[in-house]
C-alpha positions as CSV (number, residue, x, y, z in Angstrom):
1,M,-21.8,34.1,-3.2
2,K,-21.2,30.9,-1.3
3,S,-22.6,30.4,2.1
4,S,-20.3,29.7,5.0
5,A,-21.7,26.1,5.2
6,Q,-20.8,25.6,1.5
7,E,-17.4,27.0,2.0
8,K,-16.7,24.5,4.8
9,I,-17.9,21.7,2.5
10,D,-15.6,22.9,-0.2
11,I,-12.6,23.2,2.1
12,M,-13.1,19.7,3.4
13,A,-13.5,18.3,-0.1
14,S,-10.2,20.0,-1.1
15,S,-8.5,18.8,2.0
16,F,-9.8,15.2,1.5
17,S,-8.6,15.2,-2.1
18,Q,-5.2,16.3,-1.0
19,A,-5.1,13.6,1.7
20,L,-5.9,11.0,-1.0
21,L,-3.0,12.2,-3.1
22,D,-0.7,12.3,-0.1
23,T,-1.6,8.7,0.8
24,I,-1.0,7.2,-2.5
25,T,2.2,9.2,-3.0
26,L,3.6,8.1,0.4
27,C,2.6,4.4,-0.2
28,N,4.5,4.3,-3.4
29,N,7.5,6.5,-2.6
30,G,9.9,3.7,-3.5
31,R,8.7,3.2,-7.1
32,N,11.4,5.2,-8.8
33,T,14.3,4.1,-6.6
34,P,17.2,2.3,-8.3
35,L,17.1,-1.3,-6.9
36,T,18.9,-4.5,-7.7
37,P,16.7,-7.6,-8.3
38,L,17.4,-10.7,-6.1
39,F,16.7,-14.1,-7.8
40,V,16.2,-17.6,-6.4
41,Q,15.9,-20.5,-8.8
42,G,15.5,-18.0,-11.6
43,I,12.6,-16.3,-9.9
44,M,12.8,-12.7,-8.7
45,I,12.0,-12.6,-5.0
46,G,13.4,-9.2,-3.9
47,L,14.6,-5.7,-4.7
48,V,17.7,-4.7,-2.8
49,P,18.4,-1.0,-2.1
50,P,21.8,0.3,-3.2
51,T,23.0,0.6,0.4
52,K,22.4,-3.1,1.0
53,V,23.9,-4.5,-2.2
54,S,27.5,-4.3,-0.8
55,I,26.4,-6.3,2.2
56,L,25.3,-9.2,0.1
57,E,28.5,-8.9,-1.9
58,N,30.4,-9.6,1.3
59,Y,28.8,-13.1,1.3
60,P,30.0,-14.6,-2.1
61,D,29.4,-18.1,-0.9
62,I,25.7,-17.3,-0.6
63,F,25.0,-14.5,-3.1
64,L,26.4,-14.2,-6.6
65,K,26.6,-10.6,-8.1
66,T,26.1,-10.2,-11.8
67,K,26.1,-7.0,-13.8
68,D,22.5,-6.1,-13.0
69,S,21.2,-8.6,-10.4
70,I,22.0,-10.8,-7.3
71,I,21.5,-14.5,-7.4
72,L,21.3,-17.0,-4.6
73,N,24.0,-19.6,-5.1
74,P,22.4,-22.5,-7.0
75,K,24.1,-25.0,-4.7
76,Y,21.2,-24.2,-2.2
77,Q,18.8,-26.4,-4.1
78,T,16.1,-27.3,-1.6
79,Y,13.5,-25.4,0.3
80,R,15.1,-26.4,3.6
81,Q,18.6,-25.4,2.4
82,R,17.5,-22.0,1.2
83,S,15.5,-21.3,4.3
84,A,18.5,-22.3,6.5
85,I,21.0,-20.1,4.7
86,F,18.7,-17.1,4.5
87,T,18.0,-17.3,8.3
88,K,21.7,-17.8,9.1
89,F,22.6,-14.8,6.9
90,L,20.0,-12.6,8.6
91,K,21.0,-13.7,12.1
92,E,24.6,-12.7,11.4
93,L,23.5,-9.3,10.1
94,F,21.4,-8.9,13.3
95,G,24.4,-9.7,15.4
96,Y,26.3,-7.0,13.6
97,S,23.4,-4.6,14.1
98,I,22.9,-4.2,10.4
99,L,19.5,-5.8,10.8
100,K,18.0,-3.6,13.5
101,E,15.4,-6.0,14.9
102,W,14.6,-9.7,15.2
103,R,10.9,-10.5,15.4
104,N,11.1,-14.3,15.9
105,E,8.4,-14.6,13.2
106,E,9.0,-16.4,10.0
107,L,7.2,-15.7,6.7
108,E,7.1,-17.7,3.4
109,V,8.7,-16.3,0.3
110,Y,6.2,-16.8,-2.5
111,P,6.7,-16.0,-6.2
112,Q,2.9,-15.4,-6.0
113,I,0.1,-16.5,-3.8
114,G,-1.0,-20.0,-4.6
115,A,2.5,-21.0,-5.9
116,E,4.9,-23.1,-3.9
117,S,7.0,-21.2,-1.4
118,L,10.7,-21.0,-2.3
119,L,11.9,-20.6,1.3
120,R,10.9,-19.2,4.7
121,T,12.8,-16.8,6.9
122,E,12.7,-14.1,9.5
123,R,10.1,-11.4,8.9
124,A,12.5,-8.6,9.8
125,G,14.7,-9.5,6.8
126,F,12.0,-9.0,4.2
127,S,12.3,-5.2,4.1
128,L,16.1,-5.4,4.1
129,L,16.0,-7.5,0.9
130,G,12.9,-6.0,-0.6
131,M,10.8,-9.2,-0.4
132,V,7.0,-9.0,-0.7
133,T,4.8,-9.5,2.3
134,H,1.3,-10.7,1.8
135,G,-1.5,-9.9,4.3
136,I,-5.2,-9.2,4.8
137,H,-7.2,-6.3,5.9
138,I,-10.9,-6.7,7.0
139,N,-13.2,-3.7,6.8
140,G,-15.9,-4.0,9.5
141,Y,-18.9,-1.7,8.8
142,T,-22.6,-1.2,9.3
143,L,-25.3,-0.1,6.9
144,N,-28.0,2.5,7.4
145,S,-31.7,2.2,6.4
146,E,-30.8,3.2,2.8
147,N,-28.3,0.3,2.6
148,K,-25.3,2.6,2.5
149,V,-22.3,2.5,4.7
150,D,-23.1,4.1,8.0
151,K,-20.2,3.5,10.4
152,M,-16.8,1.6,10.4
153,W,-14.8,0.0,13.1
154,F,-11.1,0.7,13.3
155,G,-8.4,-0.6,15.6
156,V,-6.0,1.7,17.5
157,R,-2.3,0.5,17.4
158,P,-0.7,0.2,20.8
159,A,1.7,2.8,22.0
160,Y,4.4,0.2,22.4
161,K,4.5,-0.6,18.7
162,K,7.7,0.4,17.0
163,S,5.9,1.2,13.8
164,F,3.0,3.7,13.7
165,P,2.1,3.7,17.5
166,G,-1.4,5.1,18.1
167,K,-2.3,5.1,14.5
168,L,-5.6,3.6,13.1
169,D,-5.8,0.3,11.2
170,Q,-8.8,-1.5,9.8
171,M,-10.7,-3.6,12.3
172,V,-8.4,-6.5,11.4
173,A,-5.0,-6.3,9.7
174,G,-2.2,-8.8,9.6
175,V,0.4,-10.7,7.4
176,M,0.2,-14.2,6.1
177,C,2.5,-16.3,8.3
178,I,4.1,-19.8,7.8
179,H,1.1,-21.5,9.6
180,D,-1.4,-20.2,7.0
181,S,-1.9,-22.3,3.9
182,C,-4.1,-19.7,2.2
183,M,-5.5,-16.2,2.7
184,H,-8.7,-17.6,4.2
185,E,-6.7,-19.1,7.0
186,T,-4.9,-15.8,7.6
187,A,-8.3,-14.0,7.8
188,V,-9.7,-16.6,10.3
189,R,-6.6,-16.4,12.5
190,E,-6.2,-12.7,12.4
191,G,-9.9,-12.1,12.6
192,Y,-10.1,-14.0,15.9
193,E,-6.9,-12.7,17.4
194,E,-7.5,-9.0,16.6
195,A,-11.2,-8.6,16.8
196,G,-12.8,-11.8,18.2
197,L,-14.4,-12.7,14.9
198,T,-15.7,-16.3,14.5
199,Y,-15.1,-18.6,11.6
200,E,-18.7,-18.0,10.6
201,D,-18.0,-14.3,10.6
202,I,-15.1,-14.7,8.2
203,C,-17.2,-17.0,5.9
204,R,-19.8,-14.1,5.7
205,S,-17.2,-11.6,4.6
206,T,-16.8,-10.7,0.9
207,P,-13.4,-10.8,-0.8
208,C,-12.9,-7.5,-2.6
209,G,-9.6,-7.7,-4.4
210,S,-6.3,-6.2,-3.1
211,V,-4.1,-3.2,-2.9
212,S,-0.4,-3.3,-3.6
213,Y,2.2,-0.7,-2.8
214,F,5.9,0.0,-2.6
215,Y,7.0,2.1,0.3
216,R,10.6,2.8,1.4
217,D,12.2,4.6,4.3
218,Q,15.8,5.6,4.8
219,N,17.1,2.1,5.1
220,Y,14.5,-0.4,3.9
221,V,12.0,-1.1,1.2
222,F,8.5,-2.6,1.7
223,P,6.8,-4.1,-1.3
224,C,3.4,-5.3,0.0
225,V,0.2,-6.9,-1.2
226,R,-2.8,-6.6,1.0
227,Y,-5.9,-8.7,0.3
228,V,-9.2,-7.0,1.3
229,L,-12.3,-8.4,2.8
230,D,-15.5,-6.5,3.6
231,L,-17.6,-7.7,6.6
232,E,-21.0,-6.2,7.2
233,L,-21.7,-6.2,11.0
234,P,-24.8,-5.9,13.1
235,S,-25.3,-2.5,14.8
236,D,-24.8,-4.1,18.2
237,F,-21.5,-5.7,17.4
238,T,-18.3,-4.7,19.3
239,P,-14.9,-6.1,18.3
240,E,-12.8,-7.6,21.1
241,N,-9.1,-8.0,20.8
242,K,-7.6,-11.3,22.0
243,D,-3.9,-11.0,21.6
244,G,-3.0,-7.5,22.8
245,D,-2.1,-6.2,19.4
246,V,-4.9,-3.7,19.4
247,E,-5.1,-1.0,22.1
248,S,-8.8,-0.2,21.5
249,F,-11.4,0.2,18.8
250,V,-13.2,3.2,17.6
251,L,-16.5,3.4,15.6
252,L,-16.5,6.2,13.1
253,S,-19.0,7.6,10.6
254,V,-18.0,8.0,7.0
255,T,-17.5,11.7,7.6
256,E,-15.4,11.1,10.7
257,A,-13.3,8.5,8.9
258,K,-12.7,11.0,6.1
259,Q,-11.6,13.6,8.6
260,A,-9.3,11.1,10.3
261,L,-7.7,10.4,6.9
262,I,-7.2,14.2,6.4
263,D,-5.6,14.4,9.9
264,K,-3.3,11.5,9.0
265,K,-4.5,9.4,11.9
266,F,-4.2,6.2,9.9
267,R,-1.2,4.0,9.3
268,F,-0.5,4.8,5.6
269,S,-1.2,1.3,4.3
270,S,-4.5,1.2,6.2
271,A,-5.3,4.6,4.7
272,L,-4.8,3.1,1.3
273,V,-7.2,0.2,2.1
274,L,-9.8,2.8,3.3
275,I,-9.5,4.7,0.0
276,H,-10.1,1.3,-1.8
277,F,-13.2,0.8,0.4
278,F,-14.5,4.3,-0.3
279,I,-14.2,3.9,-4.0
280,R,-16.0,0.6,-4.0
281,H,-18.8,1.9,-1.9
282,G,-19.3,5.1,-3.8
283,V,-17.9,7.5,-1.3
284,I,-15.2,8.5,-3.8
285,T,-16.5,8.8,-7.3
286,P,-15.3,10.3,-10.6
287,D,-17.8,13.1,-10.0
288,N,-16.4,14.2,-6.7
289,E,-12.7,13.4,-7.0
290,P,-10.6,14.8,-9.9
291,R,-7.8,12.2,-9.2
292,Y,-10.1,9.2,-9.3
293,N,-8.3,7.4,-12.1
294,C,-4.9,8.2,-10.5
295,L,-6.2,6.6,-7.3
296,L,-7.3,3.4,-9.1
297,T,-3.9,3.1,-10.8
298,W,-1.7,3.8,-7.8
299,M,-3.6,1.3,-5.6
300,H,-2.1,-1.5,-7.7
301,M,1.6,-0.8,-8.1
302,N,3.4,-4.1,-8.6
303,P,6.9,-3.3,-7.3
304,F,8.4,-6.1,-9.4
305,C,7.4,-4.3,-12.6
306,Q,9.4,-1.2,-11.7
307,T,12.6,-0.1,-13.4
308,H,15.8,-1.4,-11.7
309,N,19.5,-1.0,-12.0
């Protein structure tokens, strides 16, 4: 007969396993959605939901509809022309309240990181057209005397945020903007703005691959790639937000972080990055998690490899 202590351990293990499944399922809830590819210069840059295809069809001078895709009119041949027409199109949709927000923040549209950008446009339009956003997450953590993860720093999202207010993020999390020429620059900028990290801190961090996912809500789709960095911190370090985008920071043990994941206290994408961290640091293993292989597969869901209309 199991002791009450062992029963509690078993219950937490079961709850944690279910939380892992819930996270990867939510992150990739758009993977079987019928979507229409959007092409620029013969390169697929977006996946448009059925409810938005008719909107693009109303702009035949900009977008050409084929049997199974949408193509930017080839007359927009240069980076500047493509950027201008995309932004003009999105501003008009915002004026009609079809696009619900305008963030005054532009992002580059890359076929892939390292390739030349095809255009730049308003960030709020990326989810409407199913264009990929690239960003970074930095795991800030300390080690114990056995050289194992002891505690982790997490940022609390401000209550005024429209998306996931009050939820937990990694110590640093942000998207690659037009001012960043590479992911290292994104890490340096976001690291300082969100947690007061120095250039030297970022140079000490370890690149640890990426996670990719394909989330959708009722109106939009969010194909995302997040590049992950691990940063071991001294025990006396305390992050300091510089730009007001983090309400506060919390320092959690591994057990507390697992419980926070069970309690759905994380923004779902940050929960995915935490799972990635736990796997790499031996918190989640094939011996303690029956869905281990499933987790590995679903953390790398390339949305542009899905089945479309």
